[in-house]
PLY file of the C-alpha trace (Angstrom):
ply
format ascii 1.0
element vertex 754
property float x
property float y
property float z
element edge 753
property int vertex1
property int vertex2
end_header
0.00 0.00 0.00
1.33 3.38 -0.89
2.45 5.82 1.76
2.04 9.56 1.97
4.90 12.07 1.61
4.41 13.19 5.22
6.75 10.81 7.00
9.44 11.27 4.35
9.14 15.04 4.71
9.30 14.90 8.48
12.15 12.39 8.64
14.44 14.95 7.03
14.19 17.11 10.15
16.86 16.61 12.76
14.82 17.30 15.90
14.30 14.35 18.19
11.50 13.42 20.53
12.29 13.40 24.20
12.43 10.15 26.09
9.38 8.43 27.59
7.76 10.32 30.46
7.39 8.33 33.66
3.78 8.34 34.90
1.29 6.05 36.61
-0.15 3.36 34.29
-3.65 4.87 34.50
-2.47 8.49 34.35
-3.80 9.33 30.91
-6.90 7.13 31.29
-7.96 9.11 34.37
-7.32 12.42 32.62
-9.36 11.32 29.60
-12.21 10.20 31.81
-12.18 13.55 33.64
-12.07 15.46 30.34
-14.93 13.40 28.91
-17.15 14.27 31.86
-16.07 17.92 31.81
-16.70 18.29 28.06
-20.25 16.97 28.44
-20.99 19.36 31.30
-22.05 22.98 31.16
-19.73 25.95 31.50
-21.21 26.72 34.91
-20.38 23.25 36.21
-16.74 23.17 35.04
-14.33 26.07 35.04
-12.31 27.09 32.01
-9.10 26.58 34.02
-10.01 22.94 34.72
-10.49 22.25 31.00
-7.21 23.98 30.14
-5.32 22.02 32.79
-6.69 18.65 31.62
-6.00 19.45 27.97
-2.45 20.55 28.77
-1.74 17.39 30.81
-3.09 15.09 28.09
-1.21 16.97 25.36
2.08 16.89 27.25
1.81 13.17 27.97
0.64 12.21 24.47
3.34 14.15 22.61
6.02 12.54 24.77
4.76 8.97 25.16
2.03 8.58 22.56
-1.37 6.98 23.15
-2.36 3.35 22.81
-5.10 2.62 20.28
-7.78 2.33 22.98
-6.72 5.68 24.39
-6.90 7.21 20.91
-10.51 6.04 20.61
-11.34 7.51 24.04
-9.94 10.88 22.97
-11.68 10.64 19.59
-15.02 10.09 21.33
-14.48 13.35 23.19
-13.53 15.18 20.00
-16.39 13.74 17.93
-19.11 14.58 20.45
-21.82 16.69 18.87
-22.06 18.90 21.95
-18.99 20.03 23.90
-17.75 23.01 25.89
-14.18 22.62 24.63
-13.36 25.68 22.55
-11.73 25.67 19.08
-8.14 26.31 20.24
-8.28 23.47 22.78
-9.90 21.19 20.20
-7.03 21.84 17.82
-4.54 21.05 20.59
-6.36 17.80 21.40
-6.34 16.73 17.75
-2.55 17.23 17.79
-2.56 15.06 20.94
-3.80 12.06 18.94
-0.23 10.70 18.79
-0.32 6.94 18.12
1.91 4.67 20.16
1.10 1.68 17.96
-0.38 1.05 14.54
-3.87 2.50 14.28
-6.64 -0.12 14.10
-9.53 -0.13 11.60
-12.02 0.44 14.43
-10.33 3.77 15.23
-10.56 4.86 11.59
-14.19 3.73 11.47
-15.01 5.74 14.61
-13.53 8.87 13.07
-15.19 8.41 9.69
-18.61 7.86 11.29
-18.39 11.29 12.92
-17.98 13.17 9.63
-20.70 14.74 7.53
-24.06 16.24 8.41
-26.37 15.04 11.17
-27.32 15.56 14.79
-24.80 13.09 16.18
-21.90 14.13 13.97
-18.82 15.97 15.21
-18.80 19.75 15.46
-18.61 21.28 11.97
-15.30 23.09 12.63
-13.73 19.96 14.12
-14.42 17.65 11.18
-11.71 19.00 8.79
-9.17 18.81 11.63
-9.97 15.13 12.15
-9.69 14.39 8.44
-6.35 16.24 8.30
-5.19 14.09 11.20
-6.16 10.95 9.27
-3.99 12.17 6.38
-1.06 12.69 8.76
-1.33 9.19 10.25
-1.92 7.48 6.90
1.51 5.81 7.11
0.73 4.43 10.56
-2.52 2.56 9.84
-2.56 -1.14 10.63
-4.48 -1.87 7.44
-5.83 0.17 4.53
-8.80 -2.08 3.86
-11.15 0.12 5.87
-10.29 3.16 3.74
-10.93 1.25 0.53
-14.25 0.05 1.92
-15.18 3.63 2.75
-13.81 5.07 -0.51
-17.29 5.99 -1.70
-18.04 7.78 1.57
-14.78 9.69 1.30
-15.53 10.63 -2.30
-18.90 12.05 -1.29
-17.11 14.43 1.10
-15.86 16.27 -1.99
-19.24 18.00 -2.09
-18.72 19.37 1.46
-16.75 22.59 1.30
-14.92 22.32 4.62
-13.93 18.66 4.02
-13.01 18.90 0.34
-9.30 19.77 0.80
-8.29 16.99 3.24
-10.65 14.54 1.49
-8.85 15.17 -1.82
-5.51 14.57 -0.13
-6.63 11.31 1.47
-8.21 10.09 -1.76
-5.02 10.93 -3.67
-3.14 8.62 -1.33
-5.46 5.63 -1.35
-6.85 5.68 -4.91
-6.31 2.49 -6.93
-7.16 1.82 -10.56
-10.33 -0.07 -9.56
-11.50 3.05 -7.69
-11.41 5.21 -10.83
-14.94 4.65 -12.13
-16.55 6.54 -15.04
-19.15 8.21 -12.80
-16.39 9.40 -10.43
-14.43 10.79 -13.37
-17.54 12.76 -14.40
-18.09 14.05 -10.86
-14.46 15.06 -10.51
-14.41 16.84 -13.87
-17.53 18.79 -12.86
-15.85 19.69 -9.56
-12.80 20.81 -11.52
-14.98 23.11 -13.59
-16.53 24.62 -10.48
-13.53 24.58 -8.14
-10.50 24.45 -10.42
-8.78 27.05 -8.27
-8.55 24.61 -5.34
-5.21 22.80 -5.26
-6.73 19.66 -3.72
-9.16 19.21 -6.61
-6.33 19.71 -9.12
-4.18 17.17 -7.31
-6.87 14.51 -7.17
-7.65 14.96 -10.87
-3.95 14.52 -11.63
-4.05 11.20 -9.75
-7.07 10.08 -11.77
-5.30 11.20 -14.93
-2.22 9.11 -14.05
-4.41 5.99 -14.30
-6.26 7.01 -17.47
-4.30 9.81 -19.16
-6.14 9.32 -22.44
-9.54 9.74 -20.77
-9.02 12.25 -17.97
-7.88 15.39 -19.72
-6.68 18.52 -17.95
-6.61 22.01 -19.38
-4.53 23.53 -16.60
-0.82 23.43 -15.83
-1.39 24.29 -12.20
0.39 21.94 -9.83
-1.25 20.28 -6.89
-0.10 21.41 -3.48
-0.61 18.58 -1.01
1.52 19.78 1.89
2.03 18.26 5.34
-0.12 19.86 8.00
2.60 19.55 10.64
5.77 17.65 9.55
7.41 17.98 12.98
4.39 16.28 14.52
4.77 13.40 12.05
8.45 13.07 12.93
7.53 12.81 16.59
5.13 9.97 15.75
7.85 8.15 13.79
10.26 8.39 16.73
7.68 7.22 19.28
6.57 4.29 17.11
10.14 3.20 16.37
10.92 3.43 20.09
7.97 1.21 20.95
8.80 -1.26 18.19
12.48 -1.23 19.20
13.45 -0.09 15.70
16.79 1.80 15.70
16.24 3.55 12.39
13.39 6.07 12.54
13.68 6.52 8.80
12.86 2.89 8.07
9.69 3.84 6.18
10.27 3.36 2.45
10.80 6.97 1.47
11.32 6.16 -2.19
7.67 5.18 -2.43
6.65 8.50 -0.89
8.66 10.38 -3.47
7.23 8.23 -6.25
3.65 8.88 -5.16
4.44 12.58 -4.81
5.82 12.65 -8.32
2.67 11.08 -9.69
0.53 14.06 -8.64
3.01 16.65 -9.90
3.46 17.65 -13.49
6.85 17.35 -15.17
9.40 19.89 -13.99
10.03 22.77 -16.38
13.74 22.02 -16.77
13.29 18.27 -17.23
13.54 16.49 -20.56
12.31 13.20 -19.09
8.55 12.61 -19.45
6.27 11.64 -16.59
5.34 7.98 -16.18
2.07 7.17 -17.99
0.49 4.01 -19.38
-2.02 4.91 -22.08
-4.87 2.66 -23.21
-4.93 0.80 -19.90
-8.11 -1.06 -18.97
-9.68 -1.64 -15.58
-8.07 -5.08 -15.40
-4.64 -3.82 -16.42
-1.69 -3.81 -14.04
0.46 -0.76 -14.65
3.62 0.56 -13.09
1.73 3.53 -11.68
0.01 1.11 -9.29
3.16 -0.66 -8.14
4.09 0.61 -4.70
6.69 -1.84 -3.39
9.40 -4.26 -4.47
7.16 -7.18 -3.49
4.33 -5.83 -5.65
6.76 -5.45 -8.57
7.96 -9.05 -8.28
4.43 -10.43 -7.92
3.22 -8.62 -11.04
6.42 -8.74 -13.11
4.96 -10.94 -15.85
1.66 -9.05 -16.05
2.89 -5.46 -16.10
2.23 -3.35 -19.15
5.08 -1.27 -20.50
4.53 2.47 -19.97
3.92 4.56 -23.07
7.03 6.71 -22.58
10.11 4.55 -21.93
12.12 7.69 -21.21
10.41 7.86 -17.82
12.85 5.16 -16.70
15.38 7.91 -16.00
13.35 9.36 -13.14
11.13 6.52 -11.91
12.93 3.97 -9.74
10.23 1.32 -10.02
10.26 1.53 -13.83
14.05 1.33 -13.69
13.88 -1.86 -11.62
11.33 -3.29 -14.04
13.60 -2.65 -17.04
16.61 -4.14 -15.28
14.67 -7.25 -14.22
12.77 -7.80 -17.45
14.72 -5.82 -19.99
14.05 -7.23 -23.42
15.90 -6.17 -26.54
12.77 -4.31 -27.63
12.67 -2.21 -24.45
16.38 -1.40 -24.67
16.05 -0.50 -28.35
13.10 1.82 -27.67
14.91 3.45 -24.75
18.10 3.86 -26.77
16.23 5.46 -29.68
14.38 7.87 -27.42
17.58 8.77 -25.52
19.48 9.44 -28.73
16.83 11.81 -30.04
16.49 13.65 -26.71
20.24 13.97 -26.12
21.23 15.25 -29.52
18.26 17.59 -29.72
19.26 19.26 -26.46
22.92 19.19 -27.53
21.99 21.19 -30.63
20.20 23.72 -28.42
23.28 24.08 -26.22
25.61 24.48 -29.19
23.49 27.35 -30.43
23.75 29.03 -27.04
26.65 30.65 -25.19
26.03 28.91 -21.88
25.53 25.41 -20.52
22.04 23.99 -20.83
20.40 23.42 -17.46
17.99 20.92 -19.02
20.89 18.93 -20.47
22.69 18.95 -17.13
19.63 17.52 -15.36
19.14 14.92 -18.11
22.79 13.82 -18.06
22.66 13.32 -14.30
19.49 11.24 -14.67
21.18 9.10 -17.32
24.21 8.75 -15.04
22.00 7.48 -12.19
20.42 4.92 -14.52
23.82 3.88 -15.91
25.18 3.37 -12.40
22.49 0.72 -11.89
22.87 -0.79 -15.37
26.69 -0.79 -15.18
27.02 -0.07 -18.90
26.28 2.76 -21.29
23.43 2.78 -23.75
24.84 2.88 -27.33
23.26 6.30 -27.87
24.98 7.68 -24.78
28.30 6.32 -26.01
27.76 8.04 -29.37
26.81 11.27 -27.64
29.92 11.24 -25.44
32.16 10.62 -28.44
30.74 13.62 -30.25
30.42 15.83 -27.17
34.06 15.31 -26.18
35.23 16.95 -29.41
33.93 20.37 -28.36
33.71 19.97 -24.59
35.44 22.69 -22.56
36.00 20.53 -19.49
33.71 22.72 -17.38
30.10 22.23 -18.51
28.32 19.26 -16.92
31.70 18.02 -15.67
30.45 15.72 -12.92
27.88 14.01 -15.11
30.18 13.74 -18.17
33.02 12.21 -16.15
30.57 9.95 -14.34
29.23 8.62 -17.63
32.72 8.26 -19.13
33.67 6.03 -16.19
31.34 3.38 -17.71
32.99 3.36 -21.14
33.81 -0.18 -22.22
37.40 -1.09 -21.28
39.76 -1.80 -24.16
43.40 -1.29 -25.16
45.02 1.83 -23.76
45.81 3.19 -27.23
42.14 3.09 -28.20
41.00 4.65 -24.93
43.58 7.40 -25.23
42.64 8.17 -28.80
38.93 8.34 -28.04
38.77 9.79 -24.52
41.81 9.85 -22.25
44.05 12.16 -24.25
41.24 14.70 -24.58
40.63 14.53 -20.83
44.32 14.95 -20.16
44.47 18.02 -22.41
41.49 19.58 -20.65
42.20 18.73 -17.01
45.93 18.09 -16.59
46.80 21.73 -16.00
47.85 24.10 -13.22
44.48 23.88 -11.43
44.51 21.42 -8.48
40.73 21.00 -8.78
40.95 20.04 -12.45
43.71 17.53 -11.81
41.81 16.10 -8.81
38.73 15.70 -11.05
40.82 13.79 -13.61
42.24 11.45 -10.96
38.81 10.94 -9.42
37.52 9.96 -12.87
40.24 7.32 -13.27
39.45 5.97 -9.80
35.79 5.55 -10.76
36.74 4.03 -14.10
39.12 1.55 -12.44
36.43 0.61 -9.93
33.97 -0.12 -12.73
36.59 -2.13 -14.63
37.25 -4.25 -11.54
33.50 -4.93 -11.18
33.25 -5.79 -14.86
36.12 -8.29 -14.92
35.89 -9.79 -11.43
33.87 -12.76 -12.65
35.25 -13.18 -16.17
36.06 -16.75 -17.23
37.35 -16.14 -20.76
40.72 -17.92 -20.60
41.44 -17.21 -24.27
41.57 -13.46 -23.61
43.15 -13.51 -20.15
46.64 -12.56 -21.33
45.29 -9.77 -23.53
43.12 -8.30 -20.77
45.91 -8.65 -18.18
48.31 -6.69 -20.37
45.73 -4.00 -21.10
44.91 -3.61 -17.39
48.56 -3.32 -16.42
49.18 -0.72 -19.12
46.18 1.30 -17.97
47.22 1.26 -14.29
50.76 2.29 -15.21
49.33 5.10 -17.37
47.34 6.48 -14.42
50.38 5.93 -12.19
52.36 8.27 -14.45
49.55 10.85 -14.31
49.62 10.68 -10.51
53.37 11.11 -10.39
53.23 14.05 -12.79
50.50 15.68 -10.71
52.67 15.55 -7.58
55.61 17.04 -9.48
53.53 19.92 -10.87
52.41 21.31 -7.50
54.60 22.57 -4.68
52.16 24.12 -2.16
51.27 21.81 0.68
47.69 23.11 0.61
47.42 21.89 -3.00
49.32 18.66 -2.55
47.44 17.18 0.43
43.94 17.04 -1.13
45.51 15.91 -4.40
47.39 13.16 -2.61
44.17 11.98 -0.98
42.61 11.60 -4.45
45.66 9.75 -5.72
45.60 7.31 -2.80
41.92 6.61 -3.50
43.00 5.26 -6.88
45.54 2.86 -5.36
43.03 1.88 -2.69
40.87 0.64 -5.57
43.77 -1.03 -7.40
45.05 -2.87 -4.34
41.68 -4.49 -3.66
41.36 -6.25 -7.01
40.51 -9.97 -6.67
43.94 -11.58 -6.81
42.43 -14.99 -7.57
41.56 -13.71 -11.04
44.57 -14.26 -13.34
43.80 -11.12 -15.33
44.74 -8.88 -12.38
48.42 -8.30 -11.74
49.87 -6.50 -8.75
50.86 -2.96 -9.70
51.95 -0.78 -6.80
52.37 3.05 -6.66
55.27 4.99 -8.10
58.14 5.95 -5.79
57.11 9.60 -5.64
53.61 8.65 -4.46
54.98 6.49 -1.65
57.57 8.94 -0.34
55.38 12.02 -0.79
52.73 10.33 1.35
55.06 9.60 4.25
57.13 12.80 4.23
54.53 15.45 3.40
53.54 15.77 7.06
49.90 14.75 6.60
48.89 12.04 9.05
45.96 10.81 6.96
48.08 10.35 3.83
50.81 8.61 5.81
48.41 6.16 7.42
46.42 5.52 4.27
49.57 4.80 2.28
50.73 2.40 5.00
47.39 0.63 4.92
47.56 0.30 1.14
51.10 -1.10 1.30
50.00 -3.60 3.97
47.28 -4.88 1.61
49.79 -5.07 -1.26
52.06 -7.17 0.97
49.19 -9.55 1.68
48.35 -9.71 -2.04
51.91 -10.74 -2.91
51.67 -13.53 -0.32
48.30 -14.72 -1.67
49.64 -14.71 -5.23
52.58 -16.83 -4.11
50.28 -19.25 -2.31
48.09 -19.62 -5.40
51.09 -20.60 -7.52
52.52 -22.90 -4.86
49.19 -24.68 -4.42
49.21 -25.88 -8.02
52.43 -25.45 -10.06
50.47 -26.17 -13.24
48.60 -22.92 -12.85
50.97 -21.04 -15.09
48.25 -18.48 -15.70
49.28 -16.84 -12.46
52.27 -14.91 -13.72
55.05 -14.72 -11.16
56.12 -11.11 -10.56
59.68 -10.17 -11.45
61.99 -10.65 -8.45
63.42 -7.15 -8.73
59.88 -5.74 -8.77
59.03 -7.52 -5.51
62.35 -6.50 -3.93
61.66 -2.86 -4.75
58.28 -3.11 -3.04
59.91 -4.71 0.00
62.26 -1.73 -0.02
59.26 0.55 0.66
58.31 -1.53 3.68
61.86 -1.59 4.96
62.36 2.18 4.54
59.19 3.04 6.46
60.01 0.56 9.21
63.55 1.91 9.42
62.78 5.61 9.87
59.52 5.18 11.78
60.42 2.35 14.15
64.04 1.17 14.00
66.11 4.38 14.23
67.73 3.67 10.86
66.60 6.68 8.88
67.63 6.62 5.18
69.67 3.50 5.82
70.92 1.72 2.70
73.27 -0.92 4.01
72.92 -4.34 2.30
74.67 -5.95 5.24
71.88 -4.86 7.64
68.84 -4.48 5.38
68.87 -6.43 2.14
66.08 -4.51 0.41
66.31 -1.05 2.02
66.27 1.78 -0.52
67.21 4.56 1.88
64.07 6.41 0.66
66.05 6.88 -2.59
68.03 9.71 -0.98
71.48 10.56 -2.37
74.31 10.02 0.10
75.50 13.62 -0.04
71.97 14.86 0.68
71.64 12.49 3.65
74.97 13.83 4.95
73.65 17.37 4.65
70.49 16.42 6.58
72.58 14.72 9.25
74.71 17.84 9.65
71.61 20.03 9.99
70.14 17.71 12.64
73.37 17.67 14.65
73.49 21.48 14.57
70.12 21.43 16.38
71.36 18.82 18.87
69.20 16.15 17.24
69.99 12.85 15.58
68.75 12.19 12.06
67.89 8.61 13.00
65.39 9.79 15.60
63.68 12.74 13.87
61.13 10.66 11.95
60.45 7.96 14.55
57.00 7.33 15.99
57.85 9.27 19.15
59.43 12.28 17.38
57.67 12.43 14.01
56.14 15.85 13.38
53.33 14.07 11.53
52.11 12.32 14.68
53.58 14.58 17.39
50.20 15.71 18.69
48.89 12.16 18.99
52.10 11.02 20.67
51.73 13.74 23.30
48.07 12.83 23.82
49.00 9.18 24.28
51.44 9.93 27.09
49.02 12.37 28.72
46.28 9.73 28.71
48.56 7.11 30.27
49.57 9.57 32.99
45.96 10.57 33.65
44.90 6.95 33.83
47.70 6.20 36.28
46.57 9.04 38.54
42.95 7.85 38.39
43.95 4.43 39.70
47.10 4.97 41.77
47.29 8.61 42.85
48.98 11.81 41.71
52.33 11.82 39.95
55.01 14.11 41.36
56.25 14.92 37.89
54.89 14.70 34.35
56.81 14.22 31.14
57.45 17.42 29.18
58.07 15.56 25.89
59.21 14.47 23.42
59.74 10.93 24.65
63.11 9.18 24.55
64.43 6.17 26.40
66.61 8.51 28.49
63.74 10.88 29.35
61.53 8.01 30.44
64.26 6.58 32.65
64.79 10.00 34.26
61.07 10.45 34.78
60.79 7.12 36.57
63.63 8.17 38.89
61.72 11.36 39.78
58.54 9.51 40.77
56.94 10.07 37.39
55.08 7.66 35.18
57.13 4.49 34.64
57.13 2.76 31.26
59.82 1.23 29.10
60.58 3.12 25.90
59.87 0.12 23.63
56.56 -0.49 25.41
55.67 3.19 24.99
56.33 2.91 21.24
53.86 0.02 21.08
51.42 2.04 23.19
51.73 4.95 20.75
50.99 2.58 17.89
47.90 1.30 19.69
46.79 4.88 20.39
47.09 5.73 16.69
45.00 2.68 15.82
42.28 3.73 18.24
42.32 7.22 16.76
41.62 5.78 13.33
45.15 5.53 11.87
44.89 1.80 11.33
47.14 1.85 8.27
50.27 2.65 10.32
49.37 -0.03 12.84
48.75 -2.65 10.12
51.99 -1.99 8.27
54.29 -2.03 11.29
52.74 -5.19 12.72
52.77 -6.96 9.35
56.44 -6.09 8.91
57.58 -6.85 12.47
56.47 -10.43 12.96
57.32 -10.71 16.66
55.96 -7.30 17.64
52.35 -8.44 18.02
53.43 -11.18 20.41
55.46 -8.68 22.42
52.53 -6.26 22.57
50.32 -9.04 23.87
52.91 -9.91 26.51
52.80 -6.35 27.86
49.00 -6.20 27.46
49.25 -2.93 25.52
45.60 -2.93 24.46
44.47 -2.89 28.11
46.40 0.32 28.71
43.71 2.26 26.84
40.58 1.16 28.65
38.42 4.22 29.14
39.97 6.15 26.22
36.52 6.77 24.68
35.47 8.70 27.80
38.73 10.59 28.22
38.44 14.35 27.70
42.14 15.04 27.23
41.94 14.73 23.43
38.76 16.75 22.96
40.43 18.87 20.32
41.58 15.98 18.19
39.64 14.16 15.52
39.47 10.46 14.90
40.22 9.75 11.25
39.70 6.40 9.57
42.50 5.63 7.15
0 1
1 2
2 3
3 4
4 5
5 6
6 7
7 8
8 9
9 10
10 11
11 12
12 13
13 14
14 15
15 16
16 17
17 18
18 19
19 20
20 21
21 22
22 23
23 24
24 25
25 26
26 27
27 28
28 29
29 30
30 31
31 32
32 33
33 34
34 35
35 36
36 37
37 38
38 39
39 40
40 41
41 42
42 43
43 44
44 45
45 46
46 47
47 48
48 49
49 50
50 51
51 52
52 53
53 54
54 55
55 56
56 57
57 58
58 59
59 60
60 61
61 62
62 63
63 64
64 65
65 66
66 67
67 68
68 69
69 70
70 71
71 72
72 73
73 74
74 75
75 76
76 77
77 78
78 79
79 80
80 81
81 82
82 83
83 84
84 85
85 86
86 87
87 88
88 89
89 90
90 91
91 92
92 93
93 94
94 95
95 96
96 97
97 98
98 99
99 100
100 101
101 102
102 103
103 104
104 105
105 106
106 107
107 108
108 109
109 110
110 111
111 112
112 113
113 114
114 115
115 116
116 117
117 118
118 119
119 120
120 121
121 122
122 123
123 124
124 125
125 126
126 127
127 128
128 129
129 130
130 131
131 132
132 133
133 134
134 135
135 136
136 137
137 138
138 139
139 140
140 141
141 142
142 143
143 144
144 145
145 146
146 147
147 148
148 149
149 150
150 151
151 152
152 153
153 154
154 155
155 156
156 157
157 158
158 159
159 160
160 161
161 162
162 163
163 164
164 165
165 166
166 167
167 168
168 169
169 170
170 171
171 172
172 173
173 174
174 175
175 176
176 177
177 178
178 179
179 180
180 181
181 182
182 183
183 184
184 185
185 186
186 187
187 188
188 189
189 190
190 191
191 192
192 193
193 194
194 195
195 196
196 197
197 198
198 199
199 200
200 201
201 202
202 203
203 204
204 205
205 206
206 207
207 208
208 209
209 210
210 211
211 212
212 213
213 214
214 215
215 216
216 217
217 218
218 219
219 220
220 221
221 222
222 223
223 224
224 225
225 226
226 227
227 228
228 229
229 230
230 231
231 232
232 233
233 234
234 235
235 236
236 237
237 238
238 239
239 240
240 241
241 242
242 243
243 244
244 245
245 246
246 247
247 248
248 249
249 250
250 251
251 252
252 253
253 254
254 255
255 256
256 257
257 258
258 259
259 260
260 261
261 262
262 263
263 264
264 265
265 266
266 267
267 268
268 269
269 270
270 271
271 272
272 273
273 274
274 275
275 276
276 277
277 278
278 279
279 280
280 281
281 282
282 283
283 284
284 285
285 286
286 287
287 288
288 289
289 290
290 291
291 292
292 293
293 294
294 295
295 296
296 297
297 298
298 299
299 300
300 301
301 302
302 303
303 304
304 305
305 306
306 307
307 308
308 309
309 310
310 311
311 312
312 313
313 314
314 315
315 316
316 317
317 318
318 319
319 320
320 321
321 322
322 323
323 324
324 325
325 326
326 327
327 328
328 329
329 330
330 331
331 332
332 333
333 334
334 335
335 336
336 337
337 338
338 339
339 340
340 341
341 342
342 343
343 344
344 345
345 346
346 347
347 348
348 349
349 350
350 351
351 352
352 353
353 354
354 355
355 356
356 357
357 358
358 359
359 360
360 361
361 362
362 363
363 364
364 365
365 366
366 367
367 368
368 369
369 370
370 371
371 372
372 373
373 374
374 375
375 376
376 377
377 378
378 379
379 380
380 381
381 382
382 383
383 384
384 385
385 386
386 387
387 388
388 389
389 390
390 391
391 392
392 393
393 394
394 395
395 396
396 397
397 398
398 399
399 400
400 401
401 402
402 403
403 404
404 405
405 406
406 407
407 408
408 409
409 410
410 411
411 412
412 413
413 414
414 415
415 416
416 417
417 418
418 419
419 420
420 421
421 422
422 423
423 424
424 425
425 426
426 427
427 428
428 429
429 430
430 431
431 432
432 433
433 434
434 435
435 436
436 437
437 438
438 439
439 440
440 441
441 442
442 443
443 444
444 445
445 446
446 447
447 448
448 449
449 450
450 451
451 452
452 453
453 454
454 455
455 456
456 457
457 458
458 459
459 460
460 461
461 462
462 463
463 464
464 465
465 466
466 467
467 468
468 469
469 470
470 471
471 472
472 473
473 474
474 475
475 476
476 477
477 478
478 479
479 480
480 481
481 482
482 483
483 484
484 485
485 486
486 487
487 488
488 489
489 490
490 491
491 492
492 493
493 494
494 495
495 496
496 497
497 498
498 499
499 500
500 501
501 502
502 503
503 504
504 505
505 506
506 507
507 508
508 509
509 510
510 511
511 512
512 513
513 514
514 515
515 516
516 517
517 518
518 519
519 520
520 521
521 522
522 523
523 524
524 525
525 526
526 527
527 528
528 529
529 530
530 531
531 532
532 533
533 534
534 535
535 536
536 537
537 538
538 539
539 540
540 541
541 542
542 543
543 544
544 545
545 546
546 547
547 548
548 549
549 550
550 551
551 552
552 553
553 554
554 555
555 556
556 557
557 558
558 559
559 560
560 561
561 562
562 563
563 564
564 565
565 566
566 567
567 568
568 569
569 570
570 571
571 572
572 573
573 574
574 575
575 576
576 577
577 578
578 579
579 580
580 581
581 582
582 583
583 584
584 585
585 586
586 587
587 588
588 589
589 590
590 591
591 592
592 593
593 594
594 595
595 596
596 597
597 598
598 599
599 600
600 601
601 602
602 603
603 604
604 605
605 606
606 607
607 608
608 609
609 610
610 611
611 612
612 613
613 614
614 615
615 616
616 617
617 618
618 619
619 620
620 621
621 622
622 623
623 624
624 625
625 626
626 627
627 628
628 629
629 630
630 631
631 632
632 633
633 634
634 635
635 636
636 637
637 638
638 639
639 640
640 641
641 642
642 643
643 644
644 645
645 646
646 647
647 648
648 649
649 650
650 651
651 652
652 653
653 654
654 655
655 656
656 657
657 658
658 659
659 660
660 661
661 662
662 663
663 664
664 665
665 666
666 667
667 668
668 669
669 670
670 671
671 672
672 673
673 674
674 675
675 676
676 677
677 678
678 679
679 680
680 681
681 682
682 683
683 684
684 685
685 686
686 687
687 688
688 689
689 690
690 691
691 692
692 693
693 694
694 695
695 696
696 697
697 698
698 699
699 700
700 701
701 702
702 703
703 704
704 705
705 706
706 707
707 708
708 709
709 710
710 711
711 712
712 713
713 714
714 715
715 716
716 717
717 718
718 719
719 720
720 721
721 722
722 723
723 724
724 725
725 726
726 727
727 728
728 729
729 730
730 731
731 732
732 733
733 734
734 735
735 736
736 737
737 738
738 739
739 740
740 741
741 742
742 743
743 744
744 745
745 746
746 747
747 748
748 749
749 750
750 751
751 752
752 753
């Protein structure tokens, strides 16, 4: 059953309902009983203050806790009484107090509906529209919709009552089904439209009728319907209370996409949209059309019986139609959609070419096509043709996000072909002195690589494995060169850091390729990417690079295991030994300067694979001289306890350990001033300060970084130092940080996942 837009509208608000109010079990029942007796009395028998107090108490309780269904009926009986001394303002407040604590039963709806209309025992005339508005607001919270369908005729008759027409139109727009759209009702509604065409509710209901029979129900107005929530914050409060009672953690669990879809049905096509509205012409009363489908279950149940909408282009803005095409997409549907898309795209392209500015309509349309393509995972032929032609004159600015998003789904092929058709043009447009342009280019290649991985993850074509493997390696190396060139072109740290983050996103995609597929080889980052990440002074880049290298290390091991498991599997190409040794050099360099006090070491006798961070010996000597002049040692400057990249976190780590010690064992006579060395820790222990071995503190700092989100550093060091994890367990390092989540000493720092 379809749902109204109310809950979706309200769920976007960030306000939250307060917790349940503690009260006696019969608290609200007693207040309702007292109010019922007071409302039936005369003004002389009950004071105005008494009524106000009871109404306020009921309202406060109901808006905090909600009312059970029986309590709702008790309050409704008070509100639907034909004679009452409760004034209009208090009546309105009581209607807003009808906050359900559980799904609303049919008997409650029946009680309300029986009080509407004309008659001696009906509700007060001014109260009736308020009650019907309330029924619209709680439409999403009804236990069943059968009662509304049974009373559809009664509801439709309310259209002739002026004060009920607006909310009645809204409620009918929500619950109307094809079987409800009868010829006599169409005639009545068209007559109402002639007489009251200025009322938004009448326009909206006629638009709903038209959506079922667009070739019968004709409209001569372009006025949009305006079904708006009466009180969206009130609806949000109901959602929170119901989810609390049902123990549902997500208050937005209502299917909002259906709300949007129903809302779109009663609105005409946006002015700047090329995509037509969803309509099925020539439908009969027994037809099942997409306009009636309101859930995934309904779509599956009627998949074989559904009639194809008249305008296939509506697939670009209707999610249910999109799912239908993807589930039951025949060649005929795809051909029709491709033909329509081609005509629409090139027509709007011609309009843009004749103008001096980007077409807003084309931008909207391209984004809609991009959304559809993201689900389909491949481009329509017409979109491919459009991109090929559009790229010739594209300035790299107009519709950039949508154009690059669509290009990321271009069919993968040999690098030469891709460069000739797309990549070289993109490079000419975006590989310039603008960091944003270069970042956009790298982001495109990341998306393209991600789509290529998805495309080839399950391929079983052994005849083309070697060809695809070579093409993939060439493409990754091509992007690797672009990344390296981008880092060379920019010198400002403010430009380099966000650019480096984009670059690392690409390798994060490359490193997670399925290594069990022979078409994927291991291709790691260029030297400049690795060393820029660890020496730029950005903690996120450092940690993310370390995490990526740790995954590469695991991939090399898995590749080796695959070949060792079955020597006949020659398809798994063994990487060149020098290539693997160079990668191991990255791991050794980082371990040396960050953990082992061997900064820029390149001694084959000590470290077989160390590259010394590719520093020239004379430059290392110059750095060593500069460090000595400042009474520092080059070997210690970049270690975990002295690194400028993690200095703040290192200081926080020691401060937490000292605070924790004082919480459990009493005040320290002296605190460490930092930075930490083995000598300073020994001196601190001698002065009744916090006692910890320097090597244990290094492991504690590593654990602190992990808990702050820098898991990449932690993973790399522990994967490189085999015995370190065992040593950390021996000293129970993890237990040192119990209570860290509640510690206020690092309030100014941010946890970053990398």
